C-alpha positions, -999 to +999 in steps of 0.1 A: +000+000+000+014+034-010+003+061+014-001+096-001+000+125+023-017+157+013-031+189+027-068+186+032-080+215+011-102+208-019-074+217-043-047+197-025-071+167-024-077+170-061-040+169-068-034+139-045-063+121-061-048+127-095-016+110-084-036+082-066-056+075-098-025+074-120-008+050-096-039+029-093-041+027-131-006+013-130-017-015-106-007+000-073-028+000-041-030+035-028-045+053+002-047+091+010-036+105+043-048+141+049-025+163+070-029+199+080+000+223+073+009+254+092+000+275+062-036+261+064-039+268+101-027+304+101-051+322+078-045+357+092-008+365+089+002+374+053+025+348+037+052+373+032+052+381+070+053+345+080+085+344+059+089+306+060+099+287+028+080+255+026+052+266+049+028+244+030+052+215+026+072+211+058+045+192+077+043+166+049+081+165+047+082+155+084+056+129+078+076+115+050+109+114+069+092+098+099+076+071+078+040+080+084+035+084+046+052+073+015+044+101-010+037+138-005+019+157-033+024+194-036+018+223-059+054+226-072+055+263-067+051+258-029+082+235-027+114+251-015+143+248-040+164+231-013+147+199-001+153+184+033+180+158+033+167+124+025+138+135+003+136+137-035+111+151-061+103+117-077+078+128-103+068+161-118+035+157-136+026+173-169+019+210-163-016+224-162-028+260-165+001+284-157-013+320-157-028+341-130-065+353-132-083+383-119-117+374-105-138+406-106-172+418-095-186+423-130-168+455-141-132+458-153-133+495-163-106+502-137-082+481-158-084+505-187-075+537-168-040+538-153-051+566-130-081+547-116-084+535-080-095+500-072-093+475-043-076+443-052-069+413-029-040+389-029-014+377-003+012+369-029+040+394-028+048+386-064+013+394-076+012+424-054+044+439-068+035+432-104+000+446-100+013+478-083+038+483-111+009+483-136-017+500-113+002+521-088-029+539-075-048+507-065-051+495-029-040+459-022-056+438+005-045+406+022-064+374+012-056+341+027-072+306+029-079+279+004-095+286-029-131+283-018-125+305+013-108+332-008-137+332-033-162+336-004-141+364+012-140+382-022-178+380-024-182+393+011-158+422+009-161+456-009-133+447-032-132+451-070-114+418-075-088+393-064-060+374-081-059+336-083-038+310-101-058+297-130-048+261-121-063+264-086-097+275-098-099+253-129-088+221-114-118+221-089-142+236-114-148+269-095-135+294-120-162+321-121-174+335-155-164+369-143-126+362-145-099+371-170-064+358-176-036+382-168-014+376-198+010+403-187+017+389-152+046+365-151+037+335-129+056+320-099+084+296-107+068+261-113+032+275-111+007+251-125+029+220-119+023+192-094+051+172-078+052+139-060+080+136-034+092+106-015+121+094+006+153+091-014+159+056-002+124+043-010+133+026-043+099+008-047+080+041-044+104+060-067+099+033-093+061+035-090+062+072-095+087+072-124+060+067-151+042+099-139+072+121-146+068+145-175+102+155-191+092+188-207+076+200-175+106+190-155+129+209-178+109+241-178+102+241-140+138+231-134+150+263-151+124+284-134+134+271-100+171+275-108+164+312-115+147+314-081+174+295-063+202+316-078+185+348-067+181+332-032+144+340-033+113+325-018+077+334-010+090+367+005+106+380-027+087+392-058+105+367-082+086+355-113+097+330-140+081+311-168+096+287-194+080+268-222+091+245-250+081+250-286+096+234-318+126+222-300+134+255-282+130+266-247+117+302-241+124+316-207+114+349-190+122+359-155+117+390-134+125+406-100+105+435-086+109+456-055+080+455-031+059+483-045+066+474-081+083+507-089+114+489-101+114+457-122+143+438-138+136+414-166+157+387-183+147+365-212+164+336-231+157+315-261+178+283-265+177+249-280+161+224-255+193+203-258+212+233-244+186+244-218+205+234-187+218+265-170+193+289-186+176+299-154+209+303-136+223+325-164+191+346-165+194+352-127+230+363-131+217+388-157+192+401-132+220+405-106+242+423-131+213+448-137+212+456-099+191+428-086+213+424-055+204+459-044+166+452-047+169+419-028+188+437+001+162+465+001+134+439+005+153+421+033+158+453+052+121+463+047+110+429+061+133+431+091+117+463+104 
């Protein structure tokens, strides 16, 4: 029996059930083990104030290392670039929707007027910075909780809209009609991808997960996470990256903003897939050469006050 640990939110359960179904189709006996994470329990403190990489994954990591579960299923964007010793990302599933969405209250007139004022909700420091760069006069509000709770909070508050990951809404069939894709917003590294982790020494489980691994998704998310890792960023830094493969080439775009979006650095690459290794790292060095270190230090100092 392969025991899959998962957060107990509707989205996390959907993702875990996807892995369960794929393993079952391959002849494995599988059971789900729901586990609450610290990120699910504290729904008040903004994520960027908690300041803990792996806040949604560390509880499952502990369960893996202690042998309570055999597999942990995560949204890959929540997984720190440095895994705990003894764990391995055994399978990165084929990527789903990548972009961010704005769920609005029926009118989007405020998007067409750069001088307009609007109230927008998100707890993502990345989304906040990119939004303020484009709409500096808008007011941003904290919004925490699972997808359903955030939709309910948006409906109850006097806000004009809130920002969500498309994957989160679409996977559990709750994307409202009054939503639009933010083509201009660069997503979080590995957004839209699901990863199954296990203990490094659990050969049987690693072999069971191997057929679920999607090479192109692994290449793209690997470069995005290399960009993040090189910049020493996490959920407390407005770092964005997205890579995709088309006709044998990898297209990469990464950015770093300061907290209010008034400064933004961008790096892009186009390389053959066969030469993709190192793309994210090199793009990050490009960001640093443009003055990225100064922005990162500014963010650290602001968050230490």
